[in-house]
C-alpha positions in Angstrom: 15.0 -145.0 23.9 16.0 -148.7 24.3 14.6 -151.3 21.9 14.4 -155.0 22.0 17.1 -155.3 19.3 19.5 -153.0 21.1 19.2 -155.0 24.3 19.9 -158.3 22.7 18.4 -160.6 25.3 15.5 -159.9 27.6 17.2 -160.5 30.9 18.1 -158.3 33.9 21.8 -159.1 33.2 21.4 -157.5 29.8 19.7 -154.5 31.3 22.3 -154.0 34.0 25.4 -154.4 31.7 23.8 -152.3 28.9 22.9 -149.4 31.2 26.3 -149.4 32.9 28.0 -149.4 29.5 26.0 -146.5 28.1 25.4 -144.4 31.2 28.2 -145.4 33.7 28.9 -141.9 35.0 25.3 -140.7 34.9 23.2 -140.4 38.1 20.9 -143.5 38.5 19.3 -143.7 42.0 19.1 -141.3 44.9 17.2 -140.1 48.0 15.9 -136.6 47.4 18.3 -135.0 49.9 21.4 -137.2 49.0 24.0 -137.4 46.3 22.8 -139.8 43.5 24.5 -143.2 43.0 25.8 -143.5 39.4 25.1 -146.4 37.1 28.7 -147.6 37.5 28.3 -147.5 41.3 25.1 -149.5 41.0 27.0 -152.2 39.2 29.7 -152.2 42.0 27.1 -152.4 44.8 25.2 -155.2 42.9 28.4 -157.3 42.7 29.2 -156.7 46.4 25.7 -157.8 47.5 25.9 -160.9 45.2 29.1 -162.0 46.9 27.5 -161.5 50.4 24.4 -163.5 49.4 26.7 -166.3 47.9 28.7 -166.5 51.2 25.4 -166.8 53.1 24.5 -169.8 51.0 22.2 -168.4 48.2 22.3 -170.5 45.0 20.5 -170.1 41.7 16.8 -170.9 42.1 16.7 -169.9 45.8 14.1 -167.2 46.8 15.1 -164.0 48.5 12.4 -161.6 49.8 12.7 -157.8 49.7 10.6 -156.3 52.4 11.1 -152.5 52.5 9.8 -149.1 51.6 11.1 -147.7 48.3 14.7 -146.5 48.3 17.8 -146.6 46.1 19.1 -149.9 47.6 15.7 -151.6 46.8 16.6 -151.8 43.1 20.2 -152.7 43.8 19.0 -155.6 45.9 16.7 -156.8 43.1 19.4 -156.7 40.5 21.8 -158.6 42.8 19.2 -161.4 43.5 18.0 -162.0 40.0 21.4 -161.7 38.1 22.9 -164.4 40.3 20.1 -166.8 39.3 18.0 -166.5 42.4 14.3 -165.3 42.5 13.2 -162.1 44.1 10.0 -162.1 46.3 8.9 -158.5 46.8 6.6 -157.9 49.7 4.5 -154.8 50.1 5.6 -152.7 53.1 2.0 -152.5 54.5 1.8 -156.3 54.8 1.2 -157.4 58.4 3.4 -159.9 60.1 0.8 -162.6 59.5 0.7 -161.8 55.8 4.5 -161.7 55.5 4.7 -165.2 57.1 2.1 -166.6 54.8 3.9 -165.3 51.7 7.3 -166.5 52.9 6.0 -169.9 53.7 4.2 -170.3 50.4 7.2 -169.3 48.4 9.7 -171.2 50.5 11.8 -168.1 51.5 14.4 -168.2 54.2 16.4 -165.1 53.3 15.0 -161.6 53.6 16.5 -158.2 52.8 14.5 -155.8 55.0 14.4 -152.3 56.3 14.9 -151.7 60.0 11.4 -150.5 60.7 9.9 -153.7 59.3 12.2 -156.2 61.0 9.8 -156.8 63.9 7.2 -158.2 61.4 9.6 -160.8 60.0 9.3 -164.4 61.4 12.1 -165.5 63.7 12.5 -168.8 61.9 14.3 -167.2 58.9 17.8 -168.3 58.1 19.2 -164.8 57.4 18.3 -161.1 57.6 20.1 -158.4 55.7 19.5 -154.7 56.5 18.7 -153.0 53.2 20.2 -149.6 54.3 23.8 -150.8 54.3 23.5 -154.5 53.4 24.8 -155.6 56.8 24.0 -159.0 58.2 21.5 -158.8 61.0 21.0 -162.6 61.3 22.8 -165.5 59.7 26.3 -166.9 59.3 28.6 -166.9 56.2 29.0 -170.5 55.4 31.5 -170.2 52.5 34.1 -167.8 51.3 34.8 -166.3 47.9 32.9 -164.4 45.3 29.6 -165.4 43.6 30.3 -167.3 40.4 29.2 -165.8 37.1 25.7 -166.9 36.2 23.9 -166.6 32.8 20.1 -166.0 32.9 17.7 -167.4 30.4 14.8 -165.2 29.3 12.2 -167.6 30.7 13.9 -168.0 34.1 11.7 -166.8 36.9 12.7 -163.4 38.1 9.9 -162.6 40.6 7.2 -164.2 42.6 4.9 -161.3 43.5 2.2 -161.4 46.1 -0.5 -158.9 46.0 -3.1 -158.1 48.7 -5.5 -158.1 45.7 -9.2 -157.3 45.6 -10.4 -160.8 45.6 -9.4 -161.8 49.1 -6.9 -164.4 48.1 -3.2 -163.6 47.9 -1.6 -165.3 44.9 2.1 -165.7 44.0 2.4 -164.3 40.4 5.4 -165.9 38.7 7.0 -163.5 36.3 10.0 -164.2 34.1 12.9 -162.0 33.1 11.3 -161.7 29.6 7.9 -160.7 31.1 9.3 -157.8 33.0 12.0 -156.6 30.6 9.7 -156.8 27.5 7.0 -154.8 29.3 9.5 -152.1 30.3 10.5 -151.8 26.6 6.9 -151.8 25.3 5.9 -149.2 27.9 8.1 -146.7 26.2 5.4 -146.4 23.5 3.6 -144.2 26.0 6.5 -141.9 26.7 10.1 -141.7 25.5 12.7 -141.4 28.2 16.3 -140.2 28.0 19.3 -139.9 30.4 18.3 -136.3 31.3 14.9 -137.3 32.7 14.3 -137.2 36.5 11.5 -139.2 38.2 10.2 -138.8 41.7 8.9 -142.1 43.1 6.0 -142.1 45.5 4.6 -145.6 45.1 6.0 -148.9 46.6 8.6 -150.7 44.4 7.2 -154.0 45.5 4.1 -153.2 43.4 4.9 -154.3 39.8 3.4 -151.0 38.4 6.0 -148.9 40.1 8.8 -151.5 39.5 8.4 -152.0 35.8 7.2 -148.6 34.7 8.7 -146.4 37.5 12.1 -148.1 37.9 13.0 -150.6 35.2 11.9 -148.4 32.2 13.9 -145.5 33.6 16.9 -147.7 34.3 16.9 -148.9 30.7 17.3 -145.4 29.4 19.8 -143.8 31.8 17.3 -141.6 33.7 17.6 -140.9 37.5 14.9 -141.9 40.0 14.6 -140.1 43.3 13.0 -141.5 46.4 11.4 -139.9 49.4 12.9 -140.4 52.9 9.4 -141.0 54.4 5.8 -141.5 53.5 4.6 -139.0 50.9 3.0 -136.5 53.3 2.7 -132.8 52.2 5.5 -131.9 54.6 7.9 -134.3 52.7 6.4 -134.3 49.2 6.1 -130.6 48.5 9.7 -129.7 49.2 10.9 -132.8 47.3 8.9 -131.7 44.2 10.6 -128.3 44.2 14.1 -129.8 44.8 13.9 -132.7 42.2 11.7 -130.8 39.7 10.7 -134.1 38.1 10.0 -134.5 34.4 8.0 -137.7 35.1 6.0 -139.2 37.9 3.7 -142.2 38.4 0.6 -142.1 40.6 -2.6 -143.8 41.5 -5.8 -141.9 40.6 -6.9 -141.3 44.2 -4.0 -138.8 44.8 -5.2 -136.6 41.9 -8.8 -137.1 42.9 -8.1 -135.8 46.5 -6.2 -132.8 45.1 -9.1 -131.9 42.8 -12.0 -132.5 45.3 -10.3 -131.0 48.4 -8.5 -128.0 46.9 -9.3 -127.2 43.2 -13.1 -127.8 42.9 -13.9 -125.8 46.0 -11.8 -122.9 44.7 -14.0 -122.9 41.5 -17.1 -122.1 43.6 -15.5 -120.0 46.3 -17.4 -116.9 45.2 -20.8 -116.4 43.4 -19.0 -114.8 40.5 -16.5 -117.7 40.1 -19.2 -120.3 40.5 -21.3 -118.6 37.7 -18.2 -118.4 35.5 -17.4 -122.1 36.1 -20.9 -123.1 34.9 -20.1 -121.7 31.4 -18.1 -123.7 28.9 -15.5 -121.0 28.3 -15.3 -120.1 32.0 -14.8 -123.7 33.0 -11.9 -124.1 30.6 -10.3 -120.8 31.8 -10.5 -121.7 35.5 -9.1 -125.2 34.8 -6.3 -123.7 32.7 -5.4 -121.3 35.6 -5.6 -124.1 38.1 -3.4 -126.3 35.8 -0.7 -123.6 35.7 -0.6 -123.6 39.5 -0.7 -127.4 39.7 2.3 -127.8 37.3 4.2 -125.2 39.3 3.5 -127.2 42.5 4.9 -130.3 40.8 8.1 -128.5 40.2 7.4 -126.8 36.8 9.2 -129.4 34.6 6.6 -132.2 34.5 6.0 -133.7 31.0 4.4 -137.0 31.9 2.2 -137.9 34.8 1.2 -141.6 34.6 -2.0 -142.8 36.3 -2.7 -146.5 36.9 -3.5 -149.1 39.5 -7.3 -148.4 39.5 -9.9 -146.7 37.3 -9.7 -142.9 37.0 -12.8 -140.8 37.6 -13.8 -139.2 34.2 -14.5 -135.9 36.0 -10.9 -135.8 37.1 -9.7 -136.6 33.6 -11.8 -133.8 32.1 -10.3 -131.4 34.6 -6.7 -132.5 33.8 -7.4 -132.3 30.0 -8.8 -128.7 30.4 -6.0 -127.8 32.7 -3.5 -129.0 30.1 -1.9 -131.2 32.8 0.4 -133.8 31.1 -1.5 -137.0 32.3 -1.8 -140.4 30.6 -3.8 -143.4 31.7 -2.5 -147.0 31.7 -4.1 -150.4 32.4 -2.6 -153.6 33.5 -2.4 -156.3 36.1 0.4 -158.0 38.1 -0.2 -161.0 35.9 0.7 -158.9 32.8 3.9 -157.4 34.3 1.8 -155.1 34.3 1.1 -152.8 31.3 -1.4 -154.0 28.7 -3.0 -150.7 27.4 -1.6 -147.2 27.5 -1.5 -143.9 25.7 0.7 -140.9 25.3 -0.1 -137.5 26.9 -1.4 -136.2 23.6 -3.6 -139.4 23.0 -5.3 -139.1 26.4 -9.1 -138.9 26.1 -11.4 -138.8 29.2 -13.2 -142.1 29.7 -10.8 -144.1 27.5 -7.6 -145.9 28.5 -5.7 -146.1 25.2 -4.3 -148.7 22.9 -2.6 -152.1 23.4 1.2 -151.5 23.7 3.6 -153.1 21.2 4.0 -156.9 21.2 0.8 -157.3 23.2 -2.3 -158.8 21.6 -5.8 -158.2 23.0 -9.4 -159.1 22.2 -12.9 -158.6 23.7 -14.4 -162.0 24.5 -18.1 -162.5 23.9 -19.0 -158.8 23.6 -22.6 -157.8 24.4 -24.4 -157.3 21.0 -25.9 -153.9 22.1 -23.0 -152.4 24.1 -20.0 -154.2 22.8 -18.8 -154.8 26.4 -17.0 -158.0 27.1 -14.1 -159.5 29.0 -10.6 -158.4 27.9 -8.3 -161.3 26.9 -4.5 -160.8 26.6 -1.6 -162.6 24.9 2.0 -161.5 24.7 5.5 -161.7 26.2 4.3 -159.8 29.3 1.9 -162.5 30.4 2.9 -164.4 33.5 4.3 -167.9 33.6 1.5 -168.8 36.1 0.6 -168.7 39.8 3.4 -170.2 41.8 2.6 -173.8 43.0 -1.0 -173.5 41.9 -1.5 -175.3 38.5 -5.3 -175.4 38.9 -5.7 -171.7 39.3 -3.2 -171.1 36.5 -5.2 -173.3 34.2 -8.5 -171.6 35.1 -6.9 -168.2 34.3 -6.3 -169.0 30.6 -8.6 -170.0 27.7 -8.0 -173.3 26.0 -6.1 -171.5 23.2 -3.8 -169.6 25.6 -5.4 -166.2 26.1 -5.1 -164.8 29.7 -8.5 -163.9 31.1 -8.2 -160.5 32.8 -11.6 -160.5 34.5 -12.1 -156.9 33.4 -14.8 -155.6 31.2 -13.9 -153.4 28.2 -15.3 -151.9 25.1 -13.3 -151.1 22.0 -14.0 -148.6 19.2 -13.2 -149.2 15.5 -9.7 -147.7 15.9 -8.8 -150.0 18.7 -9.2 -147.4 21.4 -10.3 -149.2 24.7 -12.4 -148.1 27.6 -12.7 -150.0 30.9 -16.2 -150.6 32.2 -15.6 -152.6 35.3 -14.8 -156.1 36.7 -16.7 -159.0 35.3 -16.8 -160.5 38.8 -18.3 -157.2 40.1 -21.2 -157.2 37.6 -24.5 -157.7 39.3 -27.3 -159.6 37.7 -30.6 -157.7 38.3 -33.9 -159.4 39.3 -35.1 -159.2 35.6 -31.8 -160.6 34.2 -30.3 -157.2 33.4 -26.6 -156.5 33.8 -25.8 -153.9 36.4 -22.3 -152.4 36.6 -21.6 -151.0 40.1 -18.8 -148.8 38.8 -21.3 -146.7 36.8 -23.4 -146.2 40.0 -20.2 -145.3 42.0 -19.3 -142.7 39.4 -22.6 -140.9 40.1 -22.2 -141.3 43.9 -18.8 -139.7 43.7 -20.3 -136.6 42.1 -22.1 -135.7 45.3 -20.1 -132.9 47.0 -20.1 -134.7 50.4 -19.0 -138.1 49.1 -15.2 -138.8 48.9 -15.4 -142.5 47.9 -18.1 -145.1 47.4 -18.7 -148.8 46.7 -21.8 -150.6 45.4 -22.4 -154.3 46.1 -25.3 -156.7 45.8 -27.3 -157.0 49.0 -29.9 -159.5 50.1 -32.8 -160.4 47.8 -31.2 -158.8 44.7 -31.0 -155.4 46.4 -28.2 -152.9 45.9 -26.2 -151.5 48.8 -24.0 -148.5 48.6 -21.2 -147.8 51.0 -20.0 -144.2 51.2 -17.1 -142.4 52.9 -18.3 -138.8 53.7 -16.3 -135.6 53.7 -16.3 -135.1 57.4 -14.4 -131.8 57.3 -17.2 -130.3 55.1 -19.9 -131.7 57.4 -18.2 -130.4 60.5 -17.8 -126.9 58.9 -21.5 -126.8 58.0 -22.4 -127.7 61.6 -20.1 -125.1 63.1 -21.6 -122.4 60.9 -25.1 -123.5 62.0 -24.1 -123.4 65.6 -22.6 -119.9 65.3 -25.7 -118.5 63.6 -27.9 -120.0 66.3 -25.8 -118.4 69.0 -26.0 -115.0 67.3 -29.8 -115.2 67.5 -29.8 -116.3 71.1 -27.4 -113.6 72.4 -24.3 -114.4 74.4 -23.7 -115.2 78.0 -20.6 -116.5 79.8 -21.2 -120.2 80.3 -20.0 -122.6 83.0 -17.0 -123.9 81.2 -16.9 -127.3 82.9 -20.4 -128.1 81.9 -20.1 -126.2 78.6 -17.3 -128.5 77.3 -19.3 -131.6 78.1 -22.5 -130.2 76.6 -20.6 -129.1 73.5 -19.1 -132.5 72.9 -22.3 -134.5 73.4 -24.4 -131.9 71.6 -22.0 -131.9 68.6 -21.9 -135.7 68.5 -25.7 -135.9 68.4 -25.9 -133.1 65.8 -23.2 -134.8 63.8 -25.0 -138.2 63.9 -28.3 -136.5 62.8 -26.5 -134.5 60.1 -24.9 -137.7 58.7 -28.2 -139.5 58.6 -29.8 -136.5 56.8 -26.9 -136.5 54.3 -27.2 -140.2 53.6 -30.9 -139.7 52.8 -29.9 -136.9 50.5 -27.2 -139.0 48.8 -29.6 -141.9 48.3 -32.1 -139.5 46.6 -29.4 -137.9 44.6 -28.1 -141.2 43.1 -31.5 -142.6 42.4 -32.5 -139.5 40.5 -29.4 -139.8 38.3 -29.3 -143.6 37.4 -31.7 -145.8 35.6 -34.4 -147.6 37.5 -32.7 -151.0 37.7 -29.6 -149.3 39.3 -31.5 -147.7 42.1 -29.9 -148.0 45.5 -32.0 -149.8 48.2 -29.7 -149.2 51.1 -26.9 -146.8 51.9 -24.3 -147.1 54.7 -21.5 -144.9 55.9 -17.9 -146.2 56.4 -15.1 -144.4 58.2 -12.6 -145.5 55.7 -12.4 -148.2 53.1 -9.9 -151.1 53.3 -7.6 -150.8 50.3 -4.9 -152.6 48.4 -1.4 -151.1 47.8 -2.6 -149.5 44.6 -5.5 -147.9 46.5 -8.2 -150.1 45.1 -11.0 -150.9 47.6 -11.0 -154.5 48.7 -14.5 -155.3 47.4 -14.7 -158.8 48.8 -14.7 -157.4 52.4 -18.0 -155.6 51.7 -20.1 -158.4 50.2 -22.9 -160.0 52.1 -20.8 -162.7 53.8 -17.9 -160.5 54.8 -19.6 -157.3 55.5 -17.9 -155.5 58.4 -19.4 -153.4 61.1 -20.9 -150.1 59.7 -22.2 -147.1 61.4 -25.4 -145.7 60.0 -27.9 -147.5 57.8 -30.9 -146.3 55.9 
């Protein structure tokens, strides 16, 4: 496990040279189906790309964007950019052409390393394009000859300007230094030790700082090998990859585990009357979860010892299942502005409903805690906290207290041992008509317990009302309708229909039945949630959405659903 003292200086140059020296012949980066690139080969490719960037005119302080899905060459491109003194601008692969242009213009980028599939979204005005697959020039002219001169980075030099789609509606360029990122990767090892024999399977975008710092840099520091999928993580691609790589570690966002639990595991617990009765007992529940956990670990390759969850809050019900299943999970909390990790825990420390402890070198405190609940905004200080928002001194100033604490905007409570639990966003808190504090995340937790709700969101409506948006489990609803139709036909007898009219009748009849069924379900959900929350948290209106708009870390973009920006919805009660 690498320490600050062993590394010497907190720069990417120190990381690269140290890892090449210690692990030169060990595998470093690979596609699942390919032969891994060794640490020594990474160093050679970094140097070759530096020379190319230099010949194209890149100098220290210039910005170079990386716009690509995760792959071995992504990390190589990053090292090449920052170790020659330039600044990397990672762009999320799901950014639209308009978003890409806005970020490039704001950062002053004219050079982009891009994957072939995303090239059509890149503005034509750029000076140079490099294909990330083989680092070939797709646009641009070499304006000088020779090799890139040696450059020495300082710890406080800017390494990245990171643009997030965010949940506040305004993309901001978060300026992170070499020290911010490297120190955070070192501190993150307090949650899990890593060695050169570890294997990680990457399923999240490297342009998100969570995957970059914890899922790439922390592994690179310690000589482990990271494998990348050759496509989006669909079951067809992911399941064989898990069996081939047999990872010891993975990072994920909570929604992936939530879908596995709600769609596959939870229904299996109630598939028969006996199993459902067994599940309702304390011992039976633990037994079923343990059996499911054995199968789940086997599905993940059988060698998993650390499954990190971050990016958004994890449903406590899912945590309780993973704990009973003895699945090796751990929760982390952080933001892009904190490089990202602030709070984490080891697998053995994980406790449902709680995030963990502040990682080494990071200071935290709860600002102005509520006298009754202890809930207040989390403030952070440490080497992981950003330099500021690029070209936005006013926003940077507003994000810090006068004595230099970064304001996370997240509400936490802390016990006497320093164990922290997240309660929601301070900006999401709704002030009730009688002055009471209403936390929408608490209501959403109840909503998500309904068997026909896959996701939910609660916002303030007009005249201090509460509006809930829900995404329904359409497969379950359709299955229920199909069963009702078949039972109805059994009672009516069977006659060969006119197929031309039968198809039309079936489609229109099913659509009408589905609309009626949805309306019925929304009424049921509204009653369900109001029966299970306090009076001041009662839902006044409930609406269905086909799918929520989300960020790269799968957090719902709340700002799109407030009163001013509310999109078109289907049914309302």
